[in-house]
N, C-alpha and C positions, 0 to 999 in steps of 0.2 A: 518369097518368103513372108510368113505373117508377121505382123507387127506386134510388139509388145502393147497390151492394154494397160493404162495408166489410169488412176484416179486422184482426184483431190476432195479431201476434207477441209471443210470450209472455204470454198473458191471466192468468198466473199472479201477476205481480207487482202490485202495490200500484197502481200507475199503469193496467197493463192491466184489472185486475179493474174499477177505478174508470171507464174508459173502457166497459166492457160495460154497467155499470149506467147512463151517461148517453146511452151509443147507445140503449139499448132505447126510450126516449122520445123519441127524434128523428124528425120526421115525415117526413122526405125520404131519410134513409138506413137500409138494416136491416143490421144485423150478421150475416154470412153466413156467416164461417170465423174459427174462431181455431187458435193452437198452444199449446203448453205441453209443455216438454221433460219433465217427470217426470212428467206426467200424461198422454201421451198415450193416445187409446182410450176416456178416461174421459168420461162426461157431465158436461159443463159443472156444472150444478145439481147434481151429486153431490159434486164438488169444493167449491164455492161453493153452499151451500143458498140464500142470498137471492137467487141469478141462475136458481133453477128454473124459471121461465117462460121464460127462453130455450133454446129445443129445439136446442140445438147440443153437437155430440162436440167434444171437443179433438183436434185431428189433428196430424199430423206435419209437413204443408207447407198453405201456404195454398193454396185453390183459387176460382176464378170470382170473384174480386174486381176491383173497380175502382179502390180507394185502400185504401192500408194505414198501418196505426199500427206502429209498430215499439217495443215497451217493452223491449227486451234491455238489459241493462248496456252502460255503454261499452266500447269494444273489440269487442264480441262482435256489436254492433250493424252497424257500417259495412259488413262483407262482405254482410249480408243486404240493406243499403238499397242497396248499389253493383250487386246483381244485380237487384233489383226495379227500381231505376232505368233500368238498361240495357235491361231489357224494356218499358220505356214506361210503368210505372205512375206513379201521385200516390202520393208518401210522406211522412207525417209521422214525422221521429222524434223519439222522446222522450227518446231516451240524449244525451250531451253530442259524439257522434262527428263533426257537423257545424255545431257552434255556432259553433267558433273560426275566424277567417280566415286566421290564420298556422300553417300545417302545424306550424313549428318549435316552438309551445306544448304541443302533443301530448305529445311525451316526457318533459318535465318535469314537466306539471301530471297526465297520464294513464298514463303509463307506455308509451307505444306509439307508433311510426311511423305516421302517417295513411296507407293504403294508397293513396289516391286525392286528392291535392293539389289537383289540378285542380279537381275538385268542388266543394270548398270555397267557391270563388267563385260557383258556380252555385247553391249551398244559400241560401234566405232565413232570416236570424234570424227566428223568429217571433213576435214582440212586434207584435201588431196595432197597439197603441196608437202605433207607431213606424213600422212597414213594412206598413201594411194593404195600400198600392198592390202592391208587390212580391209578398206573397203571394197576391194575387189572381191572377197569371199565373204562379205557381210550381208545379214538378215535385216541389221536394223542399224542405221546410221543417223546419229544426232547431228543435225546441220549448224554450223558453228551461229553464234551470234554477229550481228553484223559490226559491231564495235572491236569485237576479239578478232574478226579475221583481219582486220587491216592493223590492229596491233602487233598481233602476232607474225603476219606476214613481214611488218616492219622489221622486226627486232629478231627474228628467228636465226638467221646467218650470224649475227654478232654474238648471240648468247650460245649457240651450239660451239662454236669458235674458242669461248672462253673471253671473246674479247673486249668485253665489258665491266664494269664491277655491278654488284646486284642491285644497287639503288637506282631507278629507274623511273622516270616521269613521263607519262603516256596524256597527251593533250588531243582529244580529238575534237572535231566540229561535225554537228549532223545535220541533214535536212528534216523537215517536218515530218516527212512520210515514216520516217522512222518509228515515231509515235503511233503508226497504225491508225485506224479509220474510227474507232470510237470517240466520240465527241469528247473533246475536255478543253476546259476554258484555254490552258498554254496553249492550245493548237490553231484556235481561231484566228483569224487571219489578221483581225486588229489589235490582238494581244501579242503575236509573233513578227508582222511584218516591221521592218525598219527596229529590230531588237535582236540584240545576242544575249545569251544568258546562259551562266555555267548552271547546272544542276548534280544532283546526288552527291554532294559534298562528303556527306556520310559515309559512301560507298556505294558505288553502281552495281547491280547484280551481275553485269559481265565481267567484273574485275576476277572471281575466283578460277572462269575459265580463262583467261589471261594467263593466271597464274600457273595453273595446273598445267598449260601447255608448253609453257616456257621451260618450267621447272621439268619435264621431261627430256628436253634437247639438253640439258646438262647437268648431270645428277650431283656434280659436285658443287653446285651453287644453288640457292634456293631465292629466288627473287624478291625484292621489295619494292612494290609496284604502287606510285601513286599515281591514281587514274582519274582523271576532270573530264566528263564529257560536257559540251554545248550544245545548244538549240540553235540554229540559225536559220533566217528567213530564206528558204530556198526549198525545193520540193522533194530531191534527190540528192543522193550523195554523202560522203564521208572522208574527211580530210584529216589524218591524225599525223603529230608530230611526235617522235618520242626522242626521248634526251636520257644520257647516260654517260658516266666518266670512263674515259678508255683507262682499261688497266695498263700499268706500267712497262713500258717494253713491246707493246704489241703492237705498234704500228710507229714507222718513220714519222719524224715530226715537220715534213714538210709536203711539197704536192706530192712526193712519192708514198706519203701515208695516205692521201688519196684516191691513188690508183692502185695502192695494195688492196683498199677498203671496196673500192669498185670489182675488182676482180673476186675478191671473196663474195660479193654478193651475186655478179655474175655466174661463178661455179657453182653456187647454190642452188639458184633457179634455173640453171641451163637447160633441163630438161622439164620445166614446168610450164606448160603451154600460156597458162593465164596469169603470170608474173611478168613484168617487164620492167626491167631495170634502167632507169631513165638518167639521159645526162643533165637535165632541167629538172627543177622543181615541178612536178605536175599539179594539174587544176581537176576539182571533179568533173569539171564538163568534159575531161579527156576520156572519161569512163560511164560517160552519162548512157545507159540503157546497153550495156555490153558486161561481159563477165570478167574483163581484167582489174588485174589490181597491180597498181603503178609504184613504184619503189623507187625512191632518190635518195642514196646514204651519201653523208658527207661529213665534215670535221669542223669545230669550231675548235680552232689552236689555242686562242686566247685562255679558254677555261678548258683545253685538252678533255672536249665532249664529242662524243658522237652525237650526232643529229640524222635522225632518218624520219623523210616525209613519206607517208603512202596514200594513195586515195583508192576510194571503190565507190561504186552504184549500191547503196545499200539494200535495195531492192533485187538486184542481179547479184554480184558477187557475194553480196550481202544476205541473200537469202534465196531467191528462187532460182538463179543462175548455177548458184553453187550446186543447189539441191539437183539440180539435172548432171552436172557435172557428177555427183556422187552416183546418182541414177546409171548413167552411162558407164562408170567401172562397175557398179554391181552386175550390170548385164554383160559385161563383157565386150564393150563398144567402146572405140576411141573416146576419151574425157570431152575432145571438143565437140563431137556430133550434135549439132543442132545450136550450136552457142558461137559461131563463127564470125555474128553479128558485130558490126564497127560501132564506134560510138556515134551519138547524134550530135550533130553540130550545125548552127550555133545554140 
């Protein structure tokens, strides 16, 4: 059986290079063509020595591919994606350019007017745990942001069940690779090492994604979310802690309540291969290099609060791994294909 030929636009981004690494081991897909704006004409293995076994030259344009991953930055990705879509290609867009359903959100959160508002309705938000049936038949999938992936998966079962009040706090801490490869002062080693800082206190651009998806889970409640991201001195990983008041009468007020909560989460994610509900609070190292999201729900009875911890590798489940999970569904493959890698430890 002939393999599907895949291409990556902007392979030189962190998401792009992680896509190349993961696709190399995929049994049903061949990475056939890649582009990179500043490295055109060079061998991929010369730019990234760890990918030397991939005998590819970085081209100016993709050629001969069946499915495309766009790893361009937001605003720059949309024109490429629109062109590919109009030519009939299947596309997984890792940027934010097709995640939001309301075109009016783009000027305020991303600083540009969306060129094809009508296409936002056709794009499927690529969180397989919530939208698997739609992804399976999609031609354009908008890969979720890294922060929204961890936050939505932490909260989805509780929101859908009407377990919590709408006022929700999401506290997330990310490794430096989440900022991408573009050089910035805040990501220099001497600036970021031995330092933790909150940022985007006036509103992070991933916030509307989180609100959009949680709102769809419970039409009777519009979440009011306080989202505060933090930058911490590690390369990979996102740890999210979400807090919300438990609605009166929804859970028992003792250990039986914790058991009910755990059962709710276990049932919600029973057939979701990349979400694991854990008995203990997870560590980011437990997901380093793999496509899992680990979720630990519990109750703070003193404040009658739901507390949920989730962690992911921001470059895998938060970007490239989830993109391949979406690709698998679009191609009619088991969503775990090529993604069975265990975490790297220590």
